[in-house]
PDB file of N, H, CA, C and O in Angstrom:
ATOM      1  N   MET A   1     166.209 -11.354 196.291  1.00  0.00           N
ATOM      2  CA  MET A   1     165.959 -11.467 194.880  1.00  0.00           C
ATOM      3  C   MET A   1     165.220 -10.194 194.376  1.00  0.00           C
ATOM      4  O   MET A   1     165.451  -9.726 193.261  1.00  0.00           O
ATOM      5  N   GLN A   2     164.341  -9.666 195.223  1.00  0.00           N
ATOM      6  H   GLN A   2     164.154 -10.046 196.128  1.00  0.00           H
ATOM      7  CA  GLN A   2     163.597  -8.417 194.865  1.00  0.00           C
ATOM      8  C   GLN A   2     164.552  -7.290 194.703  1.00  0.00           C
ATOM      9  O   GLN A   2     164.359  -6.436 193.837  1.00  0.00           O
ATOM     10  N   PHE A   3     165.615  -7.254 195.534  1.00  0.00           N
ATOM     11  H   PHE A   3     165.771  -7.947 196.237  1.00  0.00           H
ATOM     12  CA  PHE A   3     166.575  -6.177 195.455  1.00  0.00           C
ATOM     13  C   PHE A   3     167.272  -6.127 194.084  1.00  0.00           C
ATOM     14  O   PHE A   3     167.446  -5.058 193.499  1.00  0.00           O
ATOM     15  N   LEU A   4     167.664  -7.310 193.589  1.00  0.00           N
ATOM     16  H   LEU A   4     167.523  -8.179 194.064  1.00  0.00           H
ATOM     17  CA  LEU A   4     168.315  -7.405 192.276  1.00  0.00           C
ATOM     18  C   LEU A   4     167.396  -6.992 191.136  1.00  0.00           C
ATOM     19  O   LEU A   4     167.819  -6.365 190.165  1.00  0.00           O
ATOM     20  N   SER A   5     166.131  -7.360 191.281  1.00  0.00           N
ATOM     21  H   SER A   5     165.788  -7.870 192.070  1.00  0.00           H
ATOM     22  CA  SER A   5     165.143  -6.984 190.257  1.00  0.00           C
ATOM     23  C   SER A   5     164.965  -5.462 190.240  1.00  0.00           C
ATOM     24  O   SER A   5     164.930  -4.851 189.172  1.00  0.00           O
ATOM     25  N   ASN A   6     164.857  -4.870 191.394  1.00  0.00           N
ATOM     26  H   ASN A   6     164.886  -5.366 192.262  1.00  0.00           H
ATOM     27  CA  ASN A   6     164.711  -3.417 191.483  1.00  0.00           C
ATOM     28  C   ASN A   6     165.952  -2.706 190.954  1.00  0.00           C
ATOM     29  O   ASN A   6     165.854  -1.705 190.245  1.00  0.00           O
ATOM     30  N   LEU A   7     167.104  -3.230 191.306  1.00  0.00           N
ATOM     31  H   LEU A   7     167.183  -4.043 191.883  1.00  0.00           H
ATOM     32  CA  LEU A   7     168.350  -2.652 190.836  1.00  0.00           C
ATOM     33  C   LEU A   7     168.463  -2.701 189.306  1.00  0.00           C
ATOM     34  O   LEU A   7     168.877  -1.732 188.671  1.00  0.00           O
ATOM     35  N   ARG A   8     168.095  -3.826 188.744  1.00  0.00           N
ATOM     36  H   ARG A   8     167.758  -4.614 189.260  1.00  0.00           H
ATOM     37  CA  ARG A   8     168.136  -3.989 187.302  1.00  0.00           C
ATOM     38  C   ARG A   8     167.160  -3.013 186.635  1.00  0.00           C
ATOM     39  O   ARG A   8     167.496  -2.394 185.625  1.00  0.00           O
ATOM     40  N   THR A   9     166.014  -2.884 187.169  1.00  0.00           N
ATOM     41  H   THR A   9     165.741  -3.387 187.989  1.00  0.00           H
ATOM     42  CA  THR A   9     164.998  -1.960 186.631  1.00  0.00           C
ATOM     43  C   THR A   9     165.502  -0.512 186.678  1.00  0.00           C
ATOM     44  O   THR A   9     165.372   0.227 185.703  1.00  0.00           O
ATOM     45  N   ARG A  10     166.074  -0.118 187.812  1.00  0.00           N
ATOM     46  H   ARG A  10     166.180  -0.718 188.605  1.00  0.00           H
ATOM     47  CA  ARG A  10     166.593   1.259 187.952  1.00  0.00           C
ATOM     48  C   ARG A  10     167.776   1.486 186.986  1.00  0.00           C
ATOM     49  O   ARG A  10     167.874   2.561 186.395  1.00  0.00           O
ATOM     50  N   LEU A  11     168.644   0.530 186.821  1.00  0.00           N
ATOM     51  H   LEU A  11     168.564  -0.343 187.301  1.00  0.00           H
ATOM     52  CA  LEU A  11     169.761   0.682 185.923  1.00  0.00           C
ATOM     53  C   LEU A  11     169.287   0.827 184.458  1.00  0.00           C
ATOM     54  O   LEU A  11     169.785   1.670 183.711  1.00  0.00           O
ATOM     55  N   ARG A  12     168.314  -0.017 184.072  1.00  0.00           N
ATOM     56  H   ARG A  12     167.910  -0.701 184.678  1.00  0.00           H
ATOM     57  CA  ARG A  12     167.789   0.037 182.735  1.00  0.00           C
ATOM     58  C   ARG A  12     167.156   1.419 182.458  1.00  0.00           C
ATOM     59  O   ARG A  12     167.355   1.981 181.381  1.00  0.00           O
ATOM     60  N   LYS A  13     166.407   1.958 183.410  1.00  0.00           N
ATOM     61  H   LYS A  13     166.245   1.501 184.285  1.00  0.00           H
ATOM     62  CA  LYS A  13     165.790   3.238 183.234  1.00  0.00           C
ATOM     63  C   LYS A  13     166.796   4.361 183.121  1.00  0.00           C
ATOM     64  O   LYS A  13     166.653   5.263 182.296  1.00  0.00           O
ATOM     65  N   ASN A  14     167.837   4.295 183.977  1.00  0.00           N
ATOM     66  H   ASN A  14     167.953   3.563 184.648  1.00  0.00           H
ATOM     67  CA  ASN A  14     168.900   5.312 183.939  1.00  0.00           C
ATOM     68  C   ASN A  14     169.708   5.235 182.658  1.00  0.00           C
ATOM     69  O   ASN A  14     170.066   6.278 182.110  1.00  0.00           O
ATOM     70  N   LEU A  15     170.004   4.075 182.169  1.00  0.00           N
ATOM     71  H   LEU A  15     169.714   3.228 182.614  1.00  0.00           H
ATOM     72  CA  LEU A  15     170.769   3.953 180.955  1.00  0.00           C
ATOM     73  C   LEU A  15     169.984   4.477 179.777  1.00  0.00           C
ATOM     74  O   LEU A  15     170.558   5.095 178.879  1.00  0.00           O
ATOM     75  N   LEU A  16     168.705   4.249 179.759  1.00  0.00           N
ATOM     76  H   LEU A  16     168.239   3.748 180.488  1.00  0.00           H
ATOM     77  CA  LEU A  16     167.921   4.692 178.622  1.00  0.00           C
ATOM     78  C   LEU A  16     167.753   6.229 178.649  1.00  0.00           C
ATOM     79  O   LEU A  16     167.605   6.843 177.593  1.00  0.00           O
ATOM     80  N   LYS A  17     167.775   6.852 179.843  1.00  0.00           N
ATOM     81  H   LYS A  17     167.895   6.353 180.701  1.00  0.00           H
ATOM     82  CA  LYS A  17     167.603   8.290 179.907  1.00  0.00           C
ATOM     83  C   LYS A  17     168.939   9.014 179.711  1.00  0.00           C
ATOM     84  O   LYS A  17     168.937  10.192 179.352  1.00  0.00           O
ATOM     85  N   SER A  18     170.053   8.363 179.929  1.00  0.00           N
ATOM     86  H   SER A  18     170.055   7.407 180.220  1.00  0.00           H
ATOM     87  CA  SER A  18     171.323   9.034 179.891  1.00  0.00           C
ATOM     88  C   SER A  18     171.802   9.187 178.450  1.00  0.00           C
ATOM     89  O   SER A  18     171.811   8.211 177.699  1.00  0.00           O
ATOM     90  N   ASN A  19     172.192  10.369 178.060  1.00  0.00           N
ATOM     91  H   ASN A  19     172.185  11.162 178.669  1.00  0.00           H
ATOM     92  CA  ASN A  19     172.755  10.655 176.732  1.00  0.00           C
ATOM     93  C   ASN A  19     174.154  11.199 176.862  1.00  0.00           C
ATOM     94  O   ASN A  19     174.612  11.911 175.968  1.00  0.00           O
ATOM     95  N   ALA A  20     174.855  10.896 177.941  1.00  0.00           N
ATOM     96  H   ALA A  20     174.483  10.319 178.667  1.00  0.00           H
ATOM     97  CA  ALA A  20     176.155  11.506 178.216  1.00  0.00           C
ATOM     98  C   ALA A  20     177.177  11.210 177.140  1.00  0.00           C
ATOM     99  O   ALA A  20     177.917  12.122 176.770  1.00  0.00           O
ATOM    100  N   GLY A  21     177.271  10.004 176.613  1.00  0.00           N
ATOM    101  H   GLY A  21     176.670   9.263 176.914  1.00  0.00           H
ATOM    102  CA  GLY A  21     178.285   9.663 175.630  1.00  0.00           C
ATOM    103  C   GLY A  21     177.806   9.766 174.221  1.00  0.00           C
ATOM    104  O   GLY A  21     178.518   9.371 173.297  1.00  0.00           O
ATOM    105  N   GLN A  22     176.611  10.288 174.020  1.00  0.00           N
ATOM    106  H   GLN A  22     176.032  10.608 174.770  1.00  0.00           H
ATOM    107  CA  GLN A  22     176.040  10.378 172.656  1.00  0.00           C
ATOM    108  C   GLN A  22     176.875  11.252 171.735  1.00  0.00           C
ATOM    109  O   GLN A  22     177.126  10.862 170.595  1.00  0.00           O
ATOM    110  N   GLY A  23     177.310  12.409 172.182  1.00  0.00           N
ATOM    111  H   GLY A  23     177.106  12.726 173.109  1.00  0.00           H
ATOM    112  CA  GLY A  23     178.027  13.352 171.341  1.00  0.00           C
ATOM    113  C   GLY A  23     179.395  12.769 170.927  1.00  0.00           C
ATOM    114  O   GLY A  23     179.782  12.894 169.765  1.00  0.00           O
ATOM    115  N   ALA A  24     180.097  12.165 171.820  1.00  0.00           N
ATOM    116  H   ALA A  24     179.782  12.064 172.764  1.00  0.00           H
ATOM    117  CA  ALA A  24     181.393  11.535 171.499  1.00  0.00           C
ATOM    118  C   ALA A  24     181.204  10.424 170.517  1.00  0.00           C
ATOM    119  O   ALA A  24     181.980  10.294 169.570  1.00  0.00           O
ATOM    120  N   THR A  25     180.185   9.611 170.718  1.00  0.00           N
ATOM    121  H   THR A  25     179.554   9.716 171.488  1.00  0.00           H
ATOM    122  CA  THR A  25     179.921   8.502 169.802  1.00  0.00           C
ATOM    123  C   THR A  25     179.654   9.007 168.384  1.00  0.00           C
ATOM    124  O   THR A  25     180.146   8.432 167.413  1.00  0.00           O
ATOM    125  N   GLU A  26     178.890  10.061 168.273  1.00  0.00           N
ATOM    126  H   GLU A  26     178.491  10.527 169.063  1.00  0.00           H
ATOM    127  CA  GLU A  26     178.571  10.606 166.964  1.00  0.00           C
ATOM    128  C   GLU A  26     179.842  11.115 166.288  1.00  0.00           C
ATOM    129  O   GLU A  26     180.031  10.901 165.090  1.00  0.00           O
ATOM    130  N   TYR A  27     180.702  11.775 167.029  1.00  0.00           N
ATOM    131  H   TYR A  27     180.548  11.949 168.002  1.00  0.00           H
ATOM    132  CA  TYR A  27     181.959  12.248 166.421  1.00  0.00           C
ATOM    133  C   TYR A  27     182.820  11.084 165.998  1.00  0.00           C
ATOM    134  O   TYR A  27     183.444  11.151 164.939  1.00  0.00           O
ATOM    135  N   ILE A  28     182.882  10.047 166.754  1.00  0.00           N
ATOM    136  H   ILE A  28     182.375   9.992 167.615  1.00  0.00           H
ATOM    137  CA  ILE A  28     183.701   8.893 166.393  1.00  0.00           C
ATOM    138  C   ILE A  28     183.141   8.235 165.101  1.00  0.00           C
ATOM    139  O   ILE A  28     183.896   7.887 164.192  1.00  0.00           O
ATOM    140  N   LEU A  29     181.821   8.079 165.050  1.00  0.00           N
ATOM    141  H   LEU A  29     181.208   8.361 165.788  1.00  0.00           H
ATOM    142  CA  LEU A  29     181.222   7.520 163.839  1.00  0.00           C
ATOM    143  C   LEU A  29     181.485   8.364 162.657  1.00  0.00           C
ATOM    144  O   LEU A  29     181.785   7.837 161.586  1.00  0.00           O
ATOM    145  N   LEU A  30     181.387   9.667 162.790  1.00  0.00           N
ATOM    146  H   LEU A  30     181.143  10.095 163.660  1.00  0.00           H
ATOM    147  CA  LEU A  30     181.664  10.601 161.680  1.00  0.00           C
ATOM    148  C   LEU A  30     183.104  10.456 161.213  1.00  0.00           C
ATOM    149  O   LEU A  30     183.382  10.447 160.014  1.00  0.00           O
ATOM    150  N   LEU A  31     184.012  10.344 162.169  1.00  0.00           N
ATOM    151  H   LEU A  31     183.785  10.351 163.143  1.00  0.00           H
ATOM    152  CA  LEU A  31     185.441  10.196 161.810  1.00  0.00           C
ATOM    153  C   LEU A  31     185.649   8.855 161.084  1.00  0.00           C
ATOM    154  O   LEU A  31     186.399   8.810 160.109  1.00  0.00           O
ATOM    155  N   VAL A  32     185.026   7.794 161.518  1.00  0.00           N
ATOM    156  H   VAL A  32     184.417   7.831 162.311  1.00  0.00           H
ATOM    157  CA  VAL A  32     185.149   6.498 160.876  1.00  0.00           C
ATOM    158  C   VAL A  32     184.638   6.574 159.434  1.00  0.00           C
ATOM    159  O   VAL A  32     185.286   6.063 158.521  1.00  0.00           O
ATOM    160  N   VAL A  33     183.506   7.194 159.229  1.00  0.00           N
ATOM    161  H   VAL A  33     182.979   7.609 159.971  1.00  0.00           H
ATOM    162  CA  VAL A  33     182.965   7.339 157.878  1.00  0.00           C
ATOM    163  C   VAL A  33     183.889   8.154 157.014  1.00  0.00           C
ATOM    164  O   VAL A  33     184.128   7.795 155.861  1.00  0.00           O
ATOM    165  N   LEU A  34     184.412   9.235 157.533  1.00  0.00           N
ATOM    166  H   LEU A  34     184.217   9.526 158.470  1.00  0.00           H
ATOM    167  CA  LEU A  34     185.328  10.097 156.805  1.00  0.00           C
ATOM    168  C   LEU A  34     186.591   9.374 156.360  1.00  0.00           C
ATOM    169  O   LEU A  34     187.030   9.525 155.220  1.00  0.00           O
ATOM    170  N   VAL A  35     187.173   8.591 157.258  1.00  0.00           N
ATOM    171  H   VAL A  35     186.816   8.468 158.184  1.00  0.00           H
ATOM    172  CA  VAL A  35     188.360   7.832 156.980  1.00  0.00           C
ATOM    173  C   VAL A  35     188.032   6.759 155.894  1.00  0.00           C
ATOM    174  O   VAL A  35     188.826   6.529 154.983  1.00  0.00           O
ATOM    175  N   ALA A  36     186.883   6.134 156.013  1.00  0.00           N
ATOM    176  H   ALA A  36     186.238   6.321 156.753  1.00  0.00           H
ATOM    177  CA  ALA A  36     186.479   5.114 155.049  1.00  0.00           C
ATOM    178  C   ALA A  36     186.319   5.747 153.651  1.00  0.00           C
ATOM    179  O   ALA A  36     186.781   5.159 152.672  1.00  0.00           O
ATOM    180  N   VAL A  37     185.697   6.895 153.531  1.00  0.00           N
ATOM    181  H   VAL A  37     185.323   7.372 154.325  1.00  0.00           H
ATOM    182  CA  VAL A  37     185.507   7.573 152.281  1.00  0.00           C
ATOM    183  C   VAL A  37     186.839   7.964 151.695  1.00  0.00           C
ATOM    184  O   VAL A  37     187.066   7.831 150.492  1.00  0.00           O
ATOM    185  N   MET A  38     187.724   8.449 152.555  1.00  0.00           N
ATOM    186  H   MET A  38     187.539   8.556 153.532  1.00  0.00           H
ATOM    187  CA  MET A  38     189.056   8.833 152.053  1.00  0.00           C
ATOM    188  C   MET A  38     189.848   7.586 151.557  1.00  0.00           C
ATOM    189  O   MET A  38     190.609   7.676 150.594  1.00  0.00           O
ATOM    190  N   GLY A  39     189.659   6.461 152.211  1.00  0.00           N
ATOM    191  H   GLY A  39     189.040   6.388 152.993  1.00  0.00           H
ATOM    192  CA  GLY A  39     190.297   5.243 151.798  1.00  0.00           C
ATOM    193  C   GLY A  39     189.774   4.765 150.437  1.00  0.00           C
ATOM    194  O   GLY A  39     190.534   4.298 149.588  1.00  0.00           O
ATOM    195  N   ILE A  40     188.474   4.894 150.259  1.00  0.00           N
ATOM    196  H   ILE A  40     187.857   5.273 150.949  1.00  0.00           H
ATOM    197  CA  ILE A  40     187.824   4.451 149.002  1.00  0.00           C
ATOM    198  C   ILE A  40     188.284   5.334 147.868  1.00  0.00           C
ATOM    199  O   ILE A  40     188.625   4.808 146.809  1.00  0.00           O
ATOM    200  N   PHE A  41     188.316   6.661 148.023  1.00  0.00           N
ATOM    201  H   PHE A  41     188.039   7.089 148.884  1.00  0.00           H
ATOM    202  CA  PHE A  41     188.605   7.603 146.956  1.00  0.00           C
ATOM    203  C   PHE A  41     190.053   8.124 147.063  1.00  0.00           C
ATOM    204  O   PHE A  41     190.324   9.254 146.656  1.00  0.00           O
ATOM    205  N   LYS A  42     190.973   7.327 147.598  1.00  0.00           N
ATOM    206  H   LYS A  42     190.753   6.410 147.928  1.00  0.00           H
ATOM    207  CA  LYS A  42     192.341   7.779 147.778  1.00  0.00           C
ATOM    208  C   LYS A  42     193.012   8.229 146.474  1.00  0.00           C
ATOM    209  O   LYS A  42     193.643   9.285 146.428  1.00  0.00           O
ATOM    210  N   LYS A  43     192.871   7.433 145.434  1.00  0.00           N
ATOM    211  H   LYS A  43     192.358   6.575 145.471  1.00  0.00           H
ATOM    212  CA  LYS A  43     193.530   7.738 144.162  1.00  0.00           C
ATOM    213  C   LYS A  43     193.000   9.016 143.568  1.00  0.00           C
ATOM    214  O   LYS A  43     193.787   9.827 143.079  1.00  0.00           O
ATOM    215  N   GLU A  44     191.662   9.239 143.588  1.00  0.00           N
ATOM    216  H   GLU A  44     191.023   8.580 143.985  1.00  0.00           H
ATOM    217  CA  GLU A  44     191.091  10.437 143.028  1.00  0.00           C
ATOM    218  C   GLU A  44     191.503  11.674 143.831  1.00  0.00           C
ATOM    219  O   GLU A  44     191.782  12.726 143.255  1.00  0.00           O
ATOM    220  N   ILE A  45     191.541  11.546 145.155  1.00  0.00           N
ATOM    221  H   ILE A  45     191.315  10.692 145.623  1.00  0.00           H
ATOM    222  CA  ILE A  45     191.928  12.685 146.002  1.00  0.00           C
ATOM    223  C   ILE A  45     193.408  13.046 145.753  1.00  0.00           C
ATOM    224  O   ILE A  45     193.752  14.225 145.670  1.00  0.00           O
ATOM    225  N   LEU A  46     194.246  12.065 145.640  1.00  0.00           N
ATOM    226  H   LEU A  46     193.967  11.107 145.708  1.00  0.00           H
ATOM    227  CA  LEU A  46     195.678  12.341 145.387  1.00  0.00           C
ATOM    228  C   LEU A  46     195.838  12.977 144.011  1.00  0.00           C
ATOM    229  O   LEU A  46     196.652  13.887 143.856  1.00  0.00           O
ATOM    230  N   LYS A  47     195.090  12.530 143.015  1.00  0.00           N
ATOM    231  H   LYS A  47     194.428  11.791 143.141  1.00  0.00           H
ATOM    232  CA  LYS A  47     195.172  13.145 141.703  1.00  0.00           C
ATOM    233  C   LYS A  47     194.784  14.585 141.722  1.00  0.00           C
ATOM    234  O   LYS A  47     195.463  15.419 141.122  1.00  0.00           O
ATOM    235  N   ALA A  48     193.695  14.906 142.404  1.00  0.00           N
ATOM    236  H   ALA A  48     193.144  14.229 142.891  1.00  0.00           H
ATOM    237  CA  ALA A  48     193.207  16.290 142.508  1.00  0.00           C
ATOM    238  C   ALA A  48     194.182  17.169 143.245  1.00  0.00           C
ATOM    239  O   ALA A  48     194.445  18.297 142.827  1.00  0.00           O
ATOM    240  N   VAL A  49     194.731  16.658 144.357  1.00  0.00           N
ATOM    241  H   VAL A  49     194.518  15.742 144.696  1.00  0.00           H
ATOM    242  CA  VAL A  49     195.702  17.439 145.126  1.00  0.00           C
ATOM    243  C   VAL A  49     196.972  17.688 144.345  1.00  0.00           C
ATOM    244  O   VAL A  49     197.506  18.797 144.352  1.00  0.00           O
ATOM    245  N   ASN A  50     197.455  16.661 143.674  1.00  0.00           N
ATOM    246  H   ASN A  50     197.021  15.760 143.668  1.00  0.00           H
ATOM    247  CA  ASN A  50     198.694  16.826 142.873  1.00  0.00           C
ATOM    248  C   ASN A  50     198.497  17.786 141.721  1.00  0.00           C
ATOM    249  O   ASN A  50     199.414  18.538 141.389  1.00  0.00           O
ATOM    250  N   ALA A  51     197.331  17.784 141.102  1.00  0.00           N
ATOM    251  H   ALA A  51     196.586  17.173 141.372  1.00  0.00           H
ATOM    252  CA  ALA A  51     197.008  18.692 140.016  1.00  0.00           C
ATOM    253  C   ALA A  51     196.989  20.123 140.540  1.00  0.00           C
ATOM    254  O   ALA A  51     197.540  21.016 139.897  1.00  0.00           O
ATOM    255  N   LYS A  52     196.373  20.359 141.685  1.00  0.00           N
ATOM    256  H   LYS A  52     195.925  19.633 142.208  1.00  0.00           H
ATOM    257  CA  LYS A  52     196.360  21.687 142.271  1.00  0.00           C
ATOM    258  C   LYS A  52     197.747  22.178 142.636  1.00  0.00           C
ATOM    259  O   LYS A  52     198.091  23.336 142.400  1.00  0.00           O
ATOM    260  N   ILE A  53     198.559  21.269 143.228  1.00  0.00           N
ATOM    261  H   ILE A  53     198.280  20.328 143.420  1.00  0.00           H
ATOM    262  CA  ILE A  53     199.912  21.667 143.577  1.00  0.00           C
ATOM    263  C   ILE A  53     200.687  22.004 142.329  1.00  0.00           C
ATOM    264  O   ILE A  53     201.453  22.968 142.338  1.00  0.00           O
ATOM    265  N   GLY A  54     200.529  21.262 141.265  1.00  0.00           N
ATOM    266  H   GLY A  54     199.907  20.479 141.258  1.00  0.00           H
ATOM    267  CA  GLY A  54     201.261  21.546 140.024  1.00  0.00           C
ATOM    268  C   GLY A  54     200.892  22.849 139.407  1.00  0.00           C
ATOM    269  O   GLY A  54     201.751  23.588 138.926  1.00  0.00           O
ATOM    270  N   THR A  55     199.561  23.155 139.413  1.00  0.00           N
ATOM    271  H   THR A  55     198.862  22.555 139.803  1.00  0.00           H
ATOM    272  CA  THR A  55     199.195  24.464 138.849  1.00  0.00           C
ATOM    273  C   THR A  55     199.603  25.625 139.706  1.00  0.00           C
ATOM    274  O   THR A  55     199.921  26.693 139.182  1.00  0.00           O
ATOM    275  N   THR A  56     199.607  25.451 141.027  1.00  0.00           N
ATOM    276  H   THR A  56     199.349  24.584 141.453  1.00  0.00           H
ATOM    277  CA  THR A  56     200.036  26.480 141.931  1.00  0.00           C
ATOM    278  C   THR A  56     201.531  26.728 141.782  1.00  0.00           C
ATOM    279  O   THR A  56     201.984  27.873 141.779  1.00  0.00           O
ATOM    280  N   GLY A  57     202.303  25.629 141.656  1.00  0.00           N
ATOM    281  H   GLY A  57     201.935  24.699 141.658  1.00  0.00           H
ATOM    282  CA  GLY A  57     203.742  25.754 141.429  1.00  0.00           C
ATOM    283  C   GLY A  57     204.055  26.472 140.146  1.00  0.00           C
ATOM    284  O   GLY A  57     204.961  27.305 140.100  1.00  0.00           O
ATOM    285  N   ALA A  58     203.314  26.160 139.095  1.00  0.00           N
ATOM    286  H   ALA A  58     202.578  25.484 139.132  1.00  0.00           H
ATOM    287  CA  ALA A  58     203.516  26.819 137.774  1.00  0.00           C
ATOM    288  C   ALA A  58     203.176  28.307 137.904  1.00  0.00           C
ATOM    289  O   ALA A  58     203.883  29.146 137.347  1.00  0.00           O
ATOM    290  N   SER A  59     202.130  28.639 138.614  1.00  0.00           N
ATOM    291  H   SER A  59     201.556  27.957 139.067  1.00  0.00           H
ATOM    292  CA  SER A  59     201.727  30.045 138.773  1.00  0.00           C
ATOM    293  C   SER A  59     202.804  30.830 139.535  1.00  0.00           C
ATOM    294  O   SER A  59     203.103  31.978 139.207  1.00  0.00           O
ATOM    295  N   ILE A  60     203.376  30.188 140.552  1.00  0.00           N
ATOM    296  H   ILE A  60     203.133  29.256 140.819  1.00  0.00           H
ATOM    297  CA  ILE A  60     204.406  30.878 141.348  1.00  0.00           C
ATOM    298  C   ILE A  60     205.658  31.087 140.479  1.00  0.00           C
ATOM    299  O   ILE A  60     206.274  32.152 140.516  1.00  0.00           O
ATOM    300  N   GLU A  61     206.024  30.064 139.703  1.00  0.00           N
ATOM    301  H   GLU A  61     205.523  29.199 139.673  1.00  0.00           H
ATOM    302  CA  GLU A  61     207.195  30.251 138.849  1.00  0.00           C
ATOM    303  C   GLU A  61     206.994  31.316 137.806  1.00  0.00           C
ATOM    304  O   GLU A  61     207.934  32.042 137.481  1.00  0.00           O
ATOM    305  N   GLY A  62     205.736  31.438 137.245  1.00  0.00           N
ATOM    306  H   GLY A  62     204.973  30.848 137.509  1.00  0.00           H
ATOM    307  CA  GLY A  62     205.437  32.464 136.288  1.00  0.00           C
ATOM    308  C   GLY A  62     205.445  33.841 136.915  1.00  0.00           C
ATOM    309  O   GLY A  62     205.850  34.817 136.284  1.00  0.00           O
ATOM    310  N   PHE A  63     205.008  33.916 138.128  1.00  0.00           N
ATOM    311  H   PHE A  63     204.679  33.123 138.640  1.00  0.00           H
ATOM    312  CA  PHE A  63     204.945  35.232 138.870  1.00  0.00           C
ATOM    313  C   PHE A  63     206.290  35.757 139.189  1.00  0.00           C
ATOM    314  O   PHE A  63     206.532  36.954 139.036  1.00  0.00           O
ATOM    315  N   THR A  64     207.217  34.889 139.644  1.00  0.00           N
ATOM    316  H   THR A  64     207.021  33.916 139.769  1.00  0.00           H
ATOM    317  CA  THR A  64     208.549  35.323 140.022  1.00  0.00           C
ATOM    318  C   THR A  64     209.487  35.442 138.843  1.00  0.00           C
ATOM    319  O   THR A  64     210.576  35.996 138.990  1.00  0.00           O
ATOM    320  N   GLY A  65     209.102  34.935 137.659  1.00  0.00           N
ATOM    321  H   GLY A  65     208.217  34.485 137.540  1.00  0.00           H
ATOM    322  CA  GLY A  65     209.923  35.062 136.471  1.00  0.00           C
ATOM    323  C   GLY A  65     211.111  34.145 136.401  1.00  0.00           C
ATOM    324  O   GLY A  65     212.019  34.363 135.599  1.00  0.00           O
ATOM    325  N   GLU A  66     211.123  33.121 137.228  1.00  0.00           N
ATOM    326  H   GLU A  66     210.386  32.944 137.880  1.00  0.00           H
ATOM    327  CA  GLU A  66     212.227  32.157 137.187  1.00  0.00           C
ATOM    328  C   GLU A  66     211.939  30.999 136.282  1.00  0.00           C
ATOM    329  O   GLU A  66     212.771  30.103 136.142  1.00  0.00           O
TER     330      GLU A  66
END
């Protein structure tokens, strides 16, 4: 029984000291937040992108003279 108690104590200490997966977890959380924000503001983002594409297309047509 003492062996299991010591093992549990050592595992707990090692898990608290280990930061090996911390960077990957932060990147995953950042990606989740970014996708959520894009989902929430999807209509506004599409409106802005379509407006920029429209003005760029008009500028190109004006430049080439067609």
